[in-house]
Predicted model as a PDB file, atoms N, CA, C, CB and O in Angstrom, pLDDT in the B-factor column:
MODEL        1                                                                  
ATOM      1  N   MET A   1    -106.504 -54.560  27.542  1.00 93.00           N  
ATOM      2  CA  MET A   1    -106.664 -54.238  26.949  1.00 93.00           C  
ATOM      3  C   MET A   1    -106.428 -52.443  25.884  1.00 93.00           C  
ATOM      4  CB  MET A   1    -107.303 -54.845  27.400  1.00 93.00           C  
ATOM      5  O   MET A   1    -107.349 -52.393  25.069  1.00 93.00           O  
ATOM      6  N   LYS A   2    -105.705 -51.445  25.792  1.00 95.00           N  
ATOM      7  CA  LYS A   2    -104.990 -50.306  26.077  1.00 95.00           C  
ATOM      8  C   LYS A   2    -105.787 -49.403  24.756  1.00 95.00           C  
ATOM      9  CB  LYS A   2    -103.126 -50.565  26.048  1.00 95.00           C  
ATOM     10  O   LYS A   2    -106.580 -49.820  23.911  1.00 95.00           O  
ATOM     11  N   THR A   3    -105.294 -48.191  24.941  1.00 94.00           N  
ATOM     12  CA  THR A   3    -106.345 -47.581  24.307  1.00 94.00           C  
ATOM     13  C   THR A   3    -105.679 -46.416  23.797  1.00 94.00           C  
ATOM     14  CB  THR A   3    -107.552 -47.305  25.173  1.00 94.00           C  
ATOM     15  O   THR A   3    -105.376 -45.676  24.734  1.00 94.00           O  
ATOM     16  N   ILE A   4    -105.190 -45.779  22.225  1.00 91.00           N  
ATOM     17  CA  ILE A   4    -105.272 -44.483  21.950  1.00 91.00           C  
ATOM     18  C   ILE A   4    -106.324 -43.754  21.458  1.00 91.00           C  
ATOM     19  CB  ILE A   4    -104.494 -44.286  21.299  1.00 91.00           C  
ATOM     20  O   ILE A   4    -107.348 -44.437  21.456  1.00 91.00           O  
ATOM     21  N   THR A   5    -106.568 -42.052  20.819  1.00 89.00           N  
ATOM     22  CA  THR A   5    -107.049 -42.280  20.380  1.00 89.00           C  
ATOM     23  C   THR A   5    -106.026 -40.514  19.996  1.00 89.00           C  
ATOM     24  CB  THR A   5    -108.379 -42.996  20.696  1.00 89.00           C  
ATOM     25  O   THR A   5    -105.532 -39.668  20.742  1.00 89.00           O  
ATOM     26  N   ILE A   6    -106.118 -40.657  18.463  1.00 86.00           N  
ATOM     27  CA  ILE A   6    -105.183 -39.694  17.473  1.00 86.00           C  
ATOM     28  C   ILE A   6    -105.587 -39.699  16.035  1.00 86.00           C  
ATOM     29  CB  ILE A   6    -103.623 -40.161  17.464  1.00 86.00           C  
ATOM     30  O   ILE A   6    -105.809 -40.772  15.475  1.00 86.00           O  
ATOM     31  N   GLU A   7    -105.719 -38.308  15.269  1.00 83.00           N  
ATOM     32  CA  GLU A   7    -106.066 -38.354  14.234  1.00 83.00           C  
ATOM     33  C   GLU A   7    -106.981 -39.070  13.016  1.00 83.00           C  
ATOM     34  CB  GLU A   7    -105.370 -38.298  14.184  1.00 83.00           C  
ATOM     35  O   GLU A   7    -106.827 -40.232  12.639  1.00 83.00           O  
ATOM     36  N   TYR A   8    -107.716 -38.360  12.620  1.00 85.00           N  
ATOM     37  CA  TYR A   8    -109.136 -40.244  11.520  1.00 85.00           C  
ATOM     38  C   TYR A   8    -108.002 -39.902  10.606  1.00 85.00           C  
ATOM     39  CB  TYR A   8    -111.778 -40.016  10.428  1.00 85.00           C  
ATOM     40  O   TYR A   8    -107.488 -38.861  10.196  1.00 85.00           O  
ATOM     41  N   ILE A   9    -107.856 -40.882  10.485  1.00 82.00           N  
ATOM     42  CA  ILE A   9    -107.186 -41.095   8.864  1.00 82.00           C  
ATOM     43  C   ILE A   9    -107.122 -42.342   7.488  1.00 82.00           C  
ATOM     44  CB  ILE A   9    -105.832 -41.018   9.165  1.00 82.00           C  
ATOM     45  O   ILE A   9    -106.293 -43.247   7.395  1.00 82.00           O  
ATOM     46  N   GLN A  10    -107.810 -42.159   6.904  1.00 80.00           N  
ATOM     47  CA  GLN A  10    -108.606 -43.555   6.286  1.00 80.00           C  
ATOM     48  C   GLN A  10    -107.286 -44.740   5.428  1.00 80.00           C  
ATOM     49  CB  GLN A  10    -110.043 -42.834   4.776  1.00 80.00           C  
ATOM     50  O   GLN A  10    -107.572 -45.896   5.115  1.00 80.00           O  
ATOM     51  N   HIS A  11    -106.287 -44.285   5.256  1.00 82.00           N  
ATOM     52  CA  HIS A  11    -104.842 -45.097   5.580  1.00 82.00           C  
ATOM     53  C   HIS A  11    -105.152 -46.122   6.495  1.00 82.00           C  
ATOM     54  CB  HIS A  11    -103.614 -44.176   6.280  1.00 82.00           C  
ATOM     55  O   HIS A  11    -105.700 -47.206   6.294  1.00 82.00           O  
ATOM     56  N   LEU A  12    -104.494 -45.349   8.073  1.00 87.00           N  
ATOM     57  CA  LEU A  12    -104.345 -45.637   8.695  1.00 87.00           C  
ATOM     58  C   LEU A  12    -105.701 -46.655   8.983  1.00 87.00           C  
ATOM     59  CB  LEU A  12    -103.848 -44.734   9.208  1.00 87.00           C  
ATOM     60  O   LEU A  12    -105.656 -47.750   8.423  1.00 87.00           O  
ATOM     61  N   ALA A  13    -106.841 -46.366   9.785  1.00 88.00           N  
ATOM     62  CA  ALA A  13    -108.190 -47.468   9.538  1.00 88.00           C  
ATOM     63  C   ALA A  13    -107.902 -48.717   8.385  1.00 88.00           C  
ATOM     64  CB  ALA A  13    -109.673 -46.471   8.853  1.00 88.00           C  
ATOM     65  O   ALA A  13    -107.747 -49.862   8.810  1.00 88.00           O  
ATOM     66  N   SER A  14    -107.833 -48.423   6.807  1.00 89.00           N  
ATOM     67  CA  SER A  14    -107.322 -49.387   6.527  1.00 89.00           C  
ATOM     68  C   SER A  14    -106.889 -50.939   6.728  1.00 89.00           C  
ATOM     69  CB  SER A  14    -106.899 -48.965   6.477  1.00 89.00           C  
ATOM     70  O   SER A  14    -107.437 -52.013   6.482  1.00 89.00           O  
ATOM     71  N   PHE A  15    -104.997 -50.348   7.588  1.00 91.00           N  
ATOM     72  CA  PHE A  15    -104.369 -50.902   7.703  1.00 91.00           C  
ATOM     73  C   PHE A  15    -104.654 -51.458   9.304  1.00 91.00           C  
ATOM     74  CB  PHE A  15    -103.377 -50.312   7.198  1.00 91.00           C  
ATOM     75  O   PHE A  15    -103.575 -51.601   9.877  1.00 91.00           O  
ATOM     76  N   LEU A  16    -105.843 -51.813  10.186  1.00 93.00           N  
ATOM     77  CA  LEU A  16    -106.553 -52.166  11.340  1.00 93.00           C  
ATOM     78  C   LEU A  16    -106.917 -52.224  10.848  1.00 93.00           C  
ATOM     79  CB  LEU A  16    -106.900 -51.886  12.312  1.00 93.00           C  
ATOM     80  O   LEU A  16    -106.081 -52.030   9.965  1.00 93.00           O  
ATOM     81  N   ASP A  17    -107.920 -52.407  10.294  1.00 94.00           N  
ATOM     82  CA  ASP A  17    -109.048 -53.338   8.894  1.00 94.00           C  
ATOM     83  C   ASP A  17    -107.903 -54.569   8.884  1.00 94.00           C  
ATOM     84  CB  ASP A  17    -109.309 -52.260   6.674  1.00 94.00           C  
ATOM     85  O   ASP A  17    -108.187 -55.559   9.559  1.00 94.00           O  
ATOM     86  N   GLU A  18    -106.213 -54.564   7.922  1.00 93.00           N  
ATOM     87  CA  GLU A  18    -106.496 -55.611   7.312  1.00 93.00           C  
ATOM     88  C   GLU A  18    -105.418 -56.496   8.330  1.00 93.00           C  
ATOM     89  CB  GLU A  18    -106.304 -55.511   5.611  1.00 93.00           C  
ATOM     90  O   GLU A  18    -104.829 -57.546   8.075  1.00 93.00           O  
ATOM     91  N   GLU A  19    -105.402 -55.951   9.145  1.00 92.00           N  
ATOM     92  CA  GLU A  19    -104.622 -56.608  10.147  1.00 92.00           C  
ATOM     93  C   GLU A  19    -105.725 -56.609  12.286  1.00 92.00           C  
ATOM     94  CB  GLU A  19    -102.764 -55.365   9.982  1.00 92.00           C  
ATOM     95  O   GLU A  19    -105.217 -56.519  13.403  1.00 92.00           O  
ATOM     96  N   GLY A  20    -106.535 -56.687  12.063  1.00 93.00           N  
ATOM     97  CA  GLY A  20    -108.041 -57.165  12.406  1.00 93.00           C  
ATOM     98  C   GLY A  20    -107.654 -56.531  13.233  1.00 93.00           C  
ATOM     99  O   GLY A  20    -107.256 -57.299  14.109  1.00 93.00           O  
ATOM    100  N   ILE A  21    -107.418 -54.869  13.711  1.00 94.00           N  
ATOM    101  CA  ILE A  21    -106.341 -54.334  15.184  1.00 94.00           C  
ATOM    102  C   ILE A  21    -108.626 -53.484  15.260  1.00 94.00           C  
ATOM    103  CB  ILE A  21    -103.788 -52.480  14.735  1.00 94.00           C  
ATOM    104  O   ILE A  21    -109.128 -52.935  14.279  1.00 94.00           O  
ATOM    105  N   LYS A  22    -109.445 -53.697  16.711  1.00 95.00           N  
ATOM    106  CA  LYS A  22    -110.259 -53.269  16.749  1.00 95.00           C  
ATOM    107  C   LYS A  22    -110.157 -51.801  17.468  1.00 95.00           C  
ATOM    108  CB  LYS A  22    -110.924 -54.164  17.105  1.00 95.00           C  
ATOM    109  O   LYS A  22    -109.615 -51.716  18.570  1.00 95.00           O  
ATOM    110  N   TRP A  23    -110.838 -50.337  16.635  1.00 95.00           N  
ATOM    111  CA  TRP A  23    -110.738 -49.301  15.920  1.00 95.00           C  
ATOM    112  C   TRP A  23    -112.302 -49.330  15.573  1.00 95.00           C  
ATOM    113  CB  TRP A  23    -109.614 -49.368  14.760  1.00 95.00           C  
ATOM    114  O   TRP A  23    -113.077 -50.057  14.952  1.00 95.00           O  
ATOM    115  N   GLU A  24    -112.354 -47.680  16.602  1.00 94.00           N  
ATOM    116  CA  GLU A  24    -113.501 -46.404  16.661  1.00 94.00           C  
ATOM    117  C   GLU A  24    -112.800 -44.976  16.030  1.00 94.00           C  
ATOM    118  CB  GLU A  24    -114.013 -46.055  18.512  1.00 94.00           C  
ATOM    119  O   GLU A  24    -111.775 -44.336  16.266  1.00 94.00           O  
ATOM    120  N   ALA A  25    -114.601 -44.783  14.564  1.00 90.00           N  
ATOM    121  CA  ALA A  25    -114.476 -43.407  14.247  1.00 90.00           C  
ATOM    122  C   ALA A  25    -114.911 -42.355  15.261  1.00 90.00           C  
ATOM    123  CB  ALA A  25    -115.177 -43.201  13.093  1.00 90.00           C  
ATOM    124  O   ALA A  25    -116.006 -42.517  15.800  1.00 90.00           O  
ATOM    125  N   GLY A  26    -113.969 -41.005  15.663  1.00 89.00           N  
ATOM    126  CA  GLY A  26    -114.740 -40.529  16.677  1.00 89.00           C  
ATOM    127  C   GLY A  26    -115.588 -39.713  15.883  1.00 89.00           C  
ATOM    128  O   GLY A  26    -115.417 -40.063  14.715  1.00 89.00           O  
ATOM    129  N   ARG A  27    -116.454 -38.757  15.954  1.00 81.00           N  
ATOM    130  CA  ARG A  27    -117.260 -37.518  14.827  1.00 81.00           C  
ATOM    131  C   ARG A  27    -117.638 -36.017  15.761  1.00 81.00           C  
ATOM    132  CB  ARG A  27    -119.173 -38.313  14.112  1.00 81.00           C  
ATOM    133  O   ARG A  27    -118.496 -35.582  16.529  1.00 81.00           O  
ATOM    134  N   VAL A  28    -116.112 -35.530  14.967  1.00 76.00           N  
ATOM    135  CA  VAL A  28    -117.404 -34.632  15.849  1.00 76.00           C  
ATOM    136  C   VAL A  28    -117.517 -32.828  14.797  1.00 76.00           C  
ATOM    137  CB  VAL A  28    -116.600 -34.248  18.219  1.00 76.00           C  
ATOM    138  O   VAL A  28    -116.929 -32.553  13.751  1.00 76.00           O  
ATOM    139  N   GLY A  29    -117.995 -32.390  15.200  1.00 76.00           N  
ATOM    140  CA  GLY A  29    -119.184 -31.970  14.132  1.00 76.00           C  
ATOM    141  C   GLY A  29    -119.429 -32.753  12.378  1.00 76.00           C  
ATOM    142  O   GLY A  29    -119.288 -32.449  11.193  1.00 76.00           O  
ATOM    143  N   GLY A  30    -119.748 -33.579  12.990  1.00 73.00           N  
ATOM    144  CA  GLY A  30    -120.419 -34.771  12.081  1.00 73.00           C  
ATOM    145  C   GLY A  30    -120.010 -35.272  10.616  1.00 73.00           C  
ATOM    146  O   GLY A  30    -120.422 -35.496   9.478  1.00 73.00           O  
ATOM    147  N   THR A  31    -118.580 -35.288  11.715  1.00 75.00           N  
ATOM    148  CA  THR A  31    -116.486 -35.455  10.053  1.00 75.00           C  
ATOM    149  C   THR A  31    -115.999 -36.484  11.246  1.00 75.00           C  
ATOM    150  CB  THR A  31    -114.447 -33.066   9.672  1.00 75.00           C  
ATOM    151  O   THR A  31    -116.299 -36.354  12.433  1.00 75.00           O  
ATOM    152  N   ASN A  32    -115.098 -37.644  10.624  1.00 72.00           N  
ATOM    153  CA  ASN A  32    -114.519 -38.660  11.265  1.00 72.00           C  
ATOM    154  C   ASN A  32    -113.681 -37.320  11.999  1.00 72.00           C  
ATOM    155  CB  ASN A  32    -113.709 -40.028  10.284  1.00 72.00           C  
ATOM    156  O   ASN A  32    -113.126 -36.497  11.271  1.00 72.00           O  
ATOM    157  N   ASP A  33    -113.664 -37.259  12.695  1.00 88.00           N  
ATOM    158  CA  ASP A  33    -111.563 -36.204  13.294  1.00 88.00           C  
ATOM    159  C   ASP A  33    -111.047 -37.212  14.189  1.00 88.00           C  
ATOM    160  CB  ASP A  33    -111.550 -34.144  14.701  1.00 88.00           C  
ATOM    161  O   ASP A  33    -109.834 -37.407  14.272  1.00 88.00           O  
ATOM    162  N   THR A  34    -111.935 -37.903  14.902  1.00 90.00           N  
ATOM    163  CA  THR A  34    -110.471 -38.614  15.189  1.00 90.00           C  
ATOM    164  C   THR A  34    -110.473 -40.610  15.264  1.00 90.00           C  
ATOM    165  CB  THR A  34    -109.940 -37.874  17.015  1.00 90.00           C  
ATOM    166  O   THR A  34    -111.318 -41.303  14.697  1.00 90.00           O  
ATOM    167  N   ILE A  35    -110.029 -40.814  15.583  1.00 90.00           N  
ATOM    168  CA  ILE A  35    -109.604 -42.726  15.393  1.00 90.00           C  
ATOM    169  C   ILE A  35    -109.256 -42.817  17.033  1.00 90.00           C  
ATOM    170  CB  ILE A  35    -107.713 -43.319  14.033  1.00 90.00           C  
ATOM    171  O   ILE A  35    -108.533 -42.004  17.609  1.00 90.00           O  
ATOM    172  N   THR A  36    -110.168 -44.417  17.925  1.00 93.00           N  
ATOM    173  CA  THR A  36    -109.861 -45.237  18.528  1.00 93.00           C  
ATOM    174  C   THR A  36    -108.844 -45.821  18.545  1.00 93.00           C  
ATOM    175  CB  THR A  36    -110.434 -45.742  18.481  1.00 93.00           C  
ATOM    176  O   THR A  36    -108.794 -46.033  17.333  1.00 93.00           O  
ATOM    177  N   ILE A  37    -107.817 -46.345  18.988  1.00 94.00           N  
ATOM    178  CA  ILE A  37    -107.540 -47.847  18.672  1.00 94.00           C  
ATOM    179  C   ILE A  37    -107.619 -48.794  19.632  1.00 94.00           C  
ATOM    180  CB  ILE A  37    -106.325 -48.049  18.195  1.00 94.00           C  
ATOM    181  O   ILE A  37    -108.021 -48.301  20.686  1.00 94.00           O  
ATOM    182  N   TYR A  38    -107.437 -49.763  19.688  1.00 96.00           N  
ATOM    183  CA  TYR A  38    -107.460 -50.868  20.880  1.00 96.00           C  
ATOM    184  C   TYR A  38    -106.262 -51.930  20.403  1.00 96.00           C  
ATOM    185  CB  TYR A  38    -109.165 -51.747  21.029  1.00 96.00           C  
ATOM    186  O   TYR A  38    -106.203 -52.559  19.346  1.00 96.00           O  
ATOM    187  N   TYR A  39    -105.377 -51.926  21.464  1.00 95.00           N  
ATOM    188  CA  TYR A  39    -104.049 -52.133  21.458  1.00 95.00           C  
ATOM    189  C   TYR A  39    -104.389 -53.576  22.778  1.00 95.00           C  
ATOM    190  CB  TYR A  39    -102.946 -50.449  21.898  1.00 95.00           C  
ATOM    191  O   TYR A  39    -105.278 -53.635  23.627  1.00 95.00           O  
ATOM    192  N   ASN A  40    -103.507 -54.358  22.526  1.00 94.00           N  
ATOM    193  CA  ASN A  40    -103.091 -54.888  23.796  1.00 94.00           C  
ATOM    194  C   ASN A  40    -101.473 -55.509  24.166  1.00 94.00           C  
ATOM    195  CB  ASN A  40    -104.075 -55.962  23.968  1.00 94.00           C  
ATOM    196  O   ASN A  40    -101.289 -56.331  25.064  1.00 94.00           O  
ATOM    197  N   THR A  41    -100.460 -54.995  23.370  1.00 93.00           N  
ATOM    198  CA  THR A  41     -98.896 -55.088  23.152  1.00 93.00           C  
ATOM    199  C   THR A  41     -98.447 -53.970  22.487  1.00 93.00           C  
ATOM    200  CB  THR A  41     -98.428 -56.293  22.346  1.00 93.00           C  
ATOM    201  O   THR A  41     -98.979 -53.173  21.715  1.00 93.00           O  
ATOM    202  N   GLU A  42     -96.297 -54.205  23.411  1.00 93.00           N  
ATOM    203  CA  GLU A  42     -96.305 -52.507  22.468  1.00 93.00           C  
ATOM    204  C   GLU A  42     -95.958 -52.600  20.721  1.00 93.00           C  
ATOM    205  CB  GLU A  42     -94.716 -51.293  23.220  1.00 93.00           C  
ATOM    206  O   GLU A  42     -95.780 -51.804  19.800  1.00 93.00           O  
ATOM    207  N   GLN A  43     -95.994 -54.321  20.952  1.00 93.00           N  
ATOM    208  CA  GLN A  43     -95.418 -54.287  18.807  1.00 93.00           C  
ATOM    209  C   GLN A  43     -96.419 -53.671  18.162  1.00 93.00           C  
ATOM    210  CB  GLN A  43     -95.307 -56.069  17.711  1.00 93.00           C  
ATOM    211  O   GLN A  43     -96.310 -52.833  17.268  1.00 93.00           O  
ATOM    212  N   GLN A  44     -98.107 -54.423  18.982  1.00 92.00           N  
ATOM    213  CA  GLN A  44     -98.934 -53.075  17.786  1.00 92.00           C  
ATOM    214  C   GLN A  44     -99.126 -52.387  18.357  1.00 92.00           C  
ATOM    215  CB  GLN A  44    -100.229 -53.089  16.978  1.00 92.00           C  
ATOM    216  O   GLN A  44    -100.317 -52.611  18.571  1.00 92.00           O  
ATOM    217  N   LEU A  45     -98.728 -50.985  19.271  1.00 92.00           N  
ATOM    218  CA  LEU A  45     -98.756 -50.425  19.424  1.00 92.00           C  
ATOM    219  C   LEU A  45     -97.459 -49.248  18.229  1.00 92.00           C  
ATOM    220  CB  LEU A  45     -98.979 -50.840  20.600  1.00 92.00           C  
ATOM    221  O   LEU A  45     -97.399 -48.354  17.385  1.00 92.00           O  
ATOM    222  N   PHE A  46     -96.766 -50.105  18.988  1.00 94.00           N  
ATOM    223  CA  PHE A  46     -95.271 -49.536  16.981  1.00 94.00           C  
ATOM    224  C   PHE A  46     -95.131 -49.648  15.856  1.00 94.00           C  
ATOM    225  CB  PHE A  46     -93.993 -49.969  16.594  1.00 94.00           C  
ATOM    226  O   PHE A  46     -94.337 -48.998  15.175  1.00 94.00           O  
ATOM    227  N   ARG A  47     -96.277 -50.941  15.269  1.00 91.00           N  
ATOM    228  CA  ARG A  47     -96.425 -51.004  13.947  1.00 91.00           C  
ATOM    229  C   ARG A  47     -98.033 -50.167  13.965  1.00 91.00           C  
ATOM    230  CB  ARG A  47     -96.284 -52.732  13.318  1.00 91.00           C  
ATOM    231  O   ARG A  47     -98.164 -49.552  12.907  1.00 91.00           O  
ATOM    232  N   ILE A  48     -98.846 -50.058  14.584  1.00 90.00           N  
ATOM    233  CA  ILE A  48     -98.967 -48.546  14.090  1.00 90.00           C  
ATOM    234  C   ILE A  48     -98.685 -47.658  14.335  1.00 90.00           C  
ATOM    235  CB  ILE A  48     -99.660 -48.104  13.987  1.00 90.00           C  
ATOM    236  O   ILE A  48     -98.960 -47.117  13.263  1.00 90.00           O  
ATOM    237  N   ALA A  49     -98.294 -46.870  14.939  1.00 90.00           N  
ATOM    238  CA  ALA A  49     -97.149 -46.202  15.016  1.00 90.00           C  
ATOM    239  C   ALA A  49     -96.670 -45.982  13.601  1.00 90.00           C  
ATOM    240  CB  ALA A  49     -96.197 -46.907  15.865  1.00 90.00           C  
ATOM    241  O   ALA A  49     -96.908 -45.031  12.857  1.00 90.00           O  
ATOM    242  N   PHE A  50     -95.888 -47.148  13.370  1.00 92.00           N  
ATOM    243  CA  PHE A  50     -95.153 -46.621  12.146  1.00 92.00           C  
ATOM    244  C   PHE A  50     -95.815 -46.424  10.985  1.00 92.00           C  
ATOM    245  CB  PHE A  50     -94.162 -47.399  11.789  1.00 92.00           C  
ATOM    246  O   PHE A  50     -95.328 -45.674  10.139  1.00 92.00           O  
ATOM    247  N   GLU A  51     -96.875 -46.987  10.799  1.00 88.00           N  
ATOM    248  CA  GLU A  51     -98.614 -47.076   9.573  1.00 88.00           C  
ATOM    249  C   GLU A  51     -98.342 -45.593   9.649  1.00 88.00           C  
ATOM    250  CB  GLU A  51    -100.803 -47.812  10.323  1.00 88.00           C  
ATOM    251  O   GLU A  51     -97.790 -44.897   8.797  1.00 88.00           O  
ATOM    252  N   PHE A  52     -98.943 -45.151  11.097  1.00 85.00           N  
ATOM    253  CA  PHE A  52     -98.788 -43.213  11.142  1.00 85.00           C  
ATOM    254  C   PHE A  52     -98.312 -42.469  10.868  1.00 85.00           C  
ATOM    255  CB  PHE A  52     -98.629 -42.553  11.787  1.00 85.00           C  
ATOM    256  O   PHE A  52     -98.766 -41.482  10.290  1.00 85.00           O  
ATOM    257  N   GLY A  53     -96.837 -42.744  11.298  1.00 85.00           N  
ATOM    258  CA  GLY A  53     -95.715 -41.801  10.278  1.00 85.00           C  
ATOM    259  C   GLY A  53     -96.009 -42.219   8.709  1.00 85.00           C  
ATOM    260  O   GLY A  53     -96.314 -41.340   7.903  1.00 85.00           O  
ATOM    261  N   LYS A  54     -95.901 -43.640   8.304  1.00 83.00           N  
ATOM    262  CA  LYS A  54     -95.586 -43.409   6.597  1.00 83.00           C  
ATOM    263  C   LYS A  54     -96.519 -42.698   6.418  1.00 83.00           C  
ATOM    264  CB  LYS A  54     -95.585 -44.623   5.467  1.00 83.00           C  
ATOM    265  O   LYS A  54     -96.112 -41.604   6.029  1.00 83.00           O  
ATOM    266  N   PHE A  55     -97.583 -42.734   6.496  1.00 76.00           N  
ATOM    267  CA  PHE A  55     -98.473 -41.472   5.757  1.00 76.00           C  
ATOM    268  C   PHE A  55     -98.284 -40.353   6.122  1.00 76.00           C  
ATOM    269  CB  PHE A  55     -99.831 -41.468   5.859  1.00 76.00           C  
ATOM    270  O   PHE A  55     -98.570 -39.528   5.254  1.00 76.00           O  
ATOM    271  N   TYR A  56     -97.743 -39.741   7.499  1.00 72.00           N  
ATOM    272  CA  TYR A  56     -97.088 -38.323   7.482  1.00 72.00           C  
ATOM    273  C   TYR A  56     -95.676 -37.973   7.082  1.00 72.00           C  
ATOM    274  CB  TYR A  56     -97.154 -37.846   8.721  1.00 72.00           C  
ATOM    275  O   TYR A  56     -95.213 -36.837   7.183  1.00 72.00           O  
ATOM    276  N   THR A  57     -94.992 -39.066   6.603  1.00 77.00           N  
ATOM    277  CA  THR A  57     -93.573 -39.118   5.153  1.00 77.00           C  
ATOM    278  C   THR A  57     -94.206 -38.618   4.346  1.00 77.00           C  
ATOM    279  CB  THR A  57     -92.871 -40.621   4.370  1.00 77.00           C  
ATOM    280  O   THR A  57     -93.756 -37.505   4.072  1.00 77.00           O  
ATOM    281  N   SER A  58     -95.471 -39.007   3.535  1.00 69.00           N  
ATOM    282  CA  SER A  58     -95.745 -39.288   2.075  1.00 69.00           C  
ATOM    283  C   SER A  58     -96.362 -37.787   1.995  1.00 69.00           C  
ATOM    284  CB  SER A  58     -96.858 -40.771   1.630  1.00 69.00           C  
ATOM    285  O   SER A  58     -96.252 -37.010   1.047  1.00 69.00           O  
ATOM    286  N   ILE A  59     -97.131 -37.540   3.394  1.00 61.00           N  
ATOM    287  CA  ILE A  59     -97.189 -35.413   2.925  1.00 61.00           C  
ATOM    288  C   ILE A  59     -96.265 -34.670   2.923  1.00 61.00           C  
ATOM    289  CB  ILE A  59     -97.922 -34.354   3.832  1.00 61.00           C  
ATOM    290  O   ILE A  59     -96.163 -33.716   2.151  1.00 61.00           O  
ATOM    291  N   ASP A  60     -95.536 -34.950   3.687  1.00 58.00           N  
ATOM    292  CA  ASP A  60     -94.231 -34.317   3.512  1.00 58.00           C  
ATOM    293  C   ASP A  60     -93.221 -34.535   2.797  1.00 58.00           C  
ATOM    294  CB  ASP A  60     -93.751 -34.281   4.338  1.00 58.00           C  
ATOM    295  O   ASP A  60     -92.172 -33.949   3.067  1.00 58.00           O  
ATOM    296  N   ASN A  61     -93.331 -35.894   1.152  1.00 55.00           N  
ATOM    297  CA  ASN A  61     -92.295 -36.110   0.446  1.00 55.00           C  
ATOM    298  C   ASN A  61     -93.134 -35.735  -0.466  1.00 55.00           C  
ATOM    299  CB  ASN A  61     -91.522 -37.330   0.417  1.00 55.00           C  
ATOM    300  O   ASN A  61     -92.660 -35.742  -1.602  1.00 55.00           O  
ATOM    301  N   THR A  62     -94.797 -35.235  -0.316  1.00 57.00           N  
ATOM    302  CA  THR A  62     -95.377 -34.780  -2.053  1.00 57.00           C  
ATOM    303  C   THR A  62     -95.017 -33.069  -2.312  1.00 57.00           C  
ATOM    304  CB  THR A  62     -97.564 -34.995  -2.227  1.00 57.00           C  
ATOM    305  O   THR A  62     -94.868 -32.389  -3.326  1.00 57.00           O  
ATOM    306  N   GLU A  63     -94.946 -32.670  -0.250  1.00 52.00           N  
ATOM    307  CA  GLU A  63     -95.460 -30.943  -0.880  1.00 52.00           C  
ATOM    308  C   GLU A  63     -93.808 -30.726  -0.687  1.00 52.00           C  
ATOM    309  CB  GLU A  63     -96.917 -29.530   0.385  1.00 52.00           C  
ATOM    310  O   GLU A  63     -93.885 -29.546  -0.345  1.00 52.00           O  
ATOM    311  N   ALA A  64     -92.258 -31.031  -0.657  1.00 48.00           N  
ATOM    312  CA  ALA A  64     -91.909 -30.915  -1.431  1.00 48.00           C  
ATOM    313  C   ALA A  64     -91.928 -30.517  -2.607  1.00 48.00           C  
ATOM    314  CB  ALA A  64     -91.801 -31.311  -1.318  1.00 48.00           C  
ATOM    315  O   ALA A  64     -90.943 -30.677  -3.328  1.00 48.00           O  
TER     316      ALA A  64                                                      
ENDMDL                                                                          
END                                                                             
């Protein structure tokens, strides 16, 4: 099993729960600042990255 740690995003956590992908929130200063994701295949990692990208694309579109 491999891991990746990124910025905590509620939308991504919900997606991981729906997909049954294991994850843990990292607490820095009493808040959820990071999320460590456990994945097995490159396909899982790609799907996670795609969801992460969709979140930031939606932010960019609302700020424009």
